[in-house]
Backbone as CSV, one residue per row, in Angstrom:
resi,resn,N_x,N_y,N_z,CA_x,CA_y,CA_z,C_x,C_y,C_z
1,MET,-15.015,17.653,1.390,-14.973,19.033,0.495,-14.786,19.009,-0.622
2,ALA,-15.412,18.581,-1.479,-14.952,19.102,-3.330,-13.869,20.238,-3.749
3,ASN,-13.166,19.849,-4.617,-12.277,21.660,-5.056,-13.286,21.829,-6.253
4,MET,-13.170,23.463,-5.785,-14.386,24.558,-6.270,-13.109,23.995,-8.429
5,SER,-14.303,24.033,-9.161,-13.404,23.789,-10.329,-12.587,25.156,-11.036
6,TYR,-12.377,25.599,-10.671,-11.542,27.059,-11.425,-9.894,26.740,-9.785
7,CYS,-9.963,26.264,-8.586,-9.330,25.583,-9.108,-8.975,24.113,-8.000
8,ARG,-9.192,23.802,-9.071,-9.496,21.791,-8.286,-7.713,21.272,-8.697
9,PHE,-7.350,21.484,-9.807,-6.159,21.408,-9.968,-4.765,22.211,-8.993
10,GLU,-4.998,23.380,-8.814,-3.753,24.062,-8.105,-4.031,23.558,-6.417
11,ASN,-5.496,23.105,-5.801,-5.583,22.610,-4.657,-4.928,21.020,-4.644
12,THR,-5.071,20.480,-5.512,-4.720,19.340,-5.456,-2.975,18.742,-5.696
13,TYR,-2.412,19.861,-6.708,-1.060,20.049,-6.981,-0.681,19.878,-5.768
14,HIS,-1.498,20.879,-4.199,-0.063,21.216,-3.751,-0.574,20.036,-2.208
15,ASP,-1.383,18.941,-2.667,-1.913,17.981,-1.585,-0.661,17.288,-2.176
16,LEU,-0.909,16.875,-3.370,-0.445,15.460,-4.584,1.195,16.032,-3.757
17,LYS,2.162,16.762,-3.549,3.273,17.563,-3.773,2.918,17.098,-1.886
18,ASP,2.350,17.297,-0.887,2.612,16.735,0.317,2.792,15.214,0.398
19,CYS,2.073,14.874,-0.613,2.085,13.103,-0.299,3.398,13.135,-0.929
20,TYR,3.850,13.743,-1.915,5.463,13.293,-2.690,6.208,12.951,-1.523
21,GLU,6.629,15.012,-0.745,7.458,13.954,0.102,7.825,13.001,0.795
22,ALA,6.375,13.256,1.859,6.211,11.892,2.562,6.917,11.055,2.358
23,LEU,6.472,10.667,0.782,7.276,8.938,0.280,8.289,9.098,0.101
24,ASN,8.788,10.719,0.186,10.843,10.644,-0.188,10.787,10.609,0.915
25,GLU,10.799,11.494,1.735,10.919,10.826,3.490,11.127,9.717,3.871
26,ALA,9.931,8.796,3.458,10.136,7.386,4.338,11.559,6.361,3.406
27,ASP,11.677,5.609,4.166,13.258,5.092,2.679,12.240,4.281,2.542
28,SER,11.277,3.868,2.174,10.440,2.429,1.268,8.920,2.961,2.031
29,LEU,8.506,1.735,0.504,6.547,2.841,0.685,6.282,0.990,2.088
30,GLU,7.408,0.497,2.574,6.372,-0.089,3.490,6.782,-0.180,4.418
31,SER,7.690,1.381,4.453,8.651,1.631,5.688,7.088,2.674,6.273
32,LEU,6.870,4.039,4.691,5.538,4.399,4.979,4.811,3.803,5.496
33,GLU,4.341,2.740,5.227,2.872,1.649,5.314,2.893,1.103,7.179
34,GLN,4.032,1.363,8.281,4.027,1.352,8.910,3.446,1.397,9.888
35,THR,3.203,3.416,9.727,3.111,4.253,10.232,2.102,4.956,9.935
36,VAL,1.760,4.678,9.072,-0.419,4.333,8.886,-1.267,3.913,9.353
37,ASN,-2.457,4.074,9.401,-3.720,3.609,9.514,-3.888,2.160,8.567
38,GLU,-4.636,0.863,8.875,-5.189,0.057,8.015,-5.783,1.099,6.388
39,TYR,-6.893,1.510,7.114,-7.240,2.519,5.923,-6.207,3.116,4.760
40,GLU,-5.721,4.422,5.437,-4.719,4.636,4.972,-3.659,4.054,4.173
41,LYS,-3.546,3.293,4.191,-2.431,1.961,3.545,-2.698,1.974,2.358
42,LYS,-3.996,1.562,1.909,-4.806,0.937,0.496,-4.191,2.213,-0.327
43,PHE,-4.216,3.880,0.102,-4.676,4.331,-0.221,-3.506,5.078,-1.128
44,ILE,-1.961,4.389,-0.619,-0.645,5.300,-0.269,-0.594,4.604,-1.551
45,GLN,-0.710,3.050,-2.256,-1.161,2.185,-3.391,-1.590,3.873,-4.359
46,LYS,-3.142,3.133,-3.978,-3.846,3.666,-5.393,-3.414,5.041,-5.437
47,LEU,-2.370,5.953,-4.731,-2.571,6.649,-5.138,-1.153,7.249,-6.967
48,VAL,0.173,5.921,-6.071,0.694,5.972,-6.639,0.332,5.364,-7.819
49,GLU,-0.505,4.466,-7.989,-1.123,3.970,-9.645,-1.714,4.906,-10.496
50,LEU,-2.776,5.717,-9.712,-3.532,7.054,-10.155,-2.085,7.523,-10.835
51,CYS,-0.791,8.030,-10.417,-0.641,8.848,-10.677,0.521,8.675,-12.337
52,LYS,0.236,7.506,-12.234,1.154,6.435,-13.308,0.387,6.128,-14.154
53,ASP,-1.203,5.992,-13.888,-1.602,6.658,-15.142,-2.051,7.766,-15.400
54,ILE,-1.807,8.652,-14.896,-1.885,9.844,-15.474,-1.520,9.944,-16.645
55,VAL,-0.152,9.868,-15.602,1.814,10.468,-16.825,1.298,8.783,-18.086
56,ASP,1.028,7.704,-18.046,0.712,7.228,-18.934,0.109,7.566,-20.408
57,GLU,-0.977,8.281,-19.829,-2.404,9.009,-20.647,-2.257,10.199,-21.084
58,PHE,-1.308,10.951,-20.394,-1.301,12.381,-20.444,-0.092,12.991,-20.859
59,GLY,1.233,12.068,-19.866,2.571,12.371,-19.839,2.389,13.403,-21.582
60,ASP,2.850,12.729,-21.739,3.496,12.772,-24.075,2.684,13.974,-24.382
61,ALA,1.101,14.265,-24.061,0.491,15.135,-24.525,1.401,16.188,-24.528
62,LEU,1.227,16.550,-22.873,2.268,17.747,-22.233,3.438,18.156,-22.575
63,HIS,4.603,16.661,-22.848,5.498,17.012,-23.383,5.704,17.546,-24.688
64,GLU,4.141,17.342,-25.975,4.509,18.032,-27.109,3.623,19.262,-26.810
65,ASP,3.183,19.450,-25.511,2.841,21.152,-25.705,3.801,22.146,-25.272
66,SER,4.731,21.695,-24.533,5.600,22.287,-24.442,6.767,23.029,-25.253
67,LYS,7.170,21.644,-26.314,7.329,22.250,-27.606,7.488,22.913,-28.743
68,ASN,5.544,23.420,-28.340,5.415,24.545,-28.766,5.855,26.018,-28.032
69,ASP,5.941,25.885,-27.084,6.621,27.473,-26.493,7.000,27.834,-26.802
């Protein structure tokens, strides 16, 4: 089910934080990938790459916004 637009980022934040904690609890990406099925494995790497893209594209803009507060 898709997130409603008014809470999309809040809901996604909590889900992403859960994924982040799972990554931190694992010794490495390889050990985490050993505990999930083949379908899920490809999404671990996709998630990490998407997070990098978000930081690359929006990280500086967010940093600039916080300077103005």
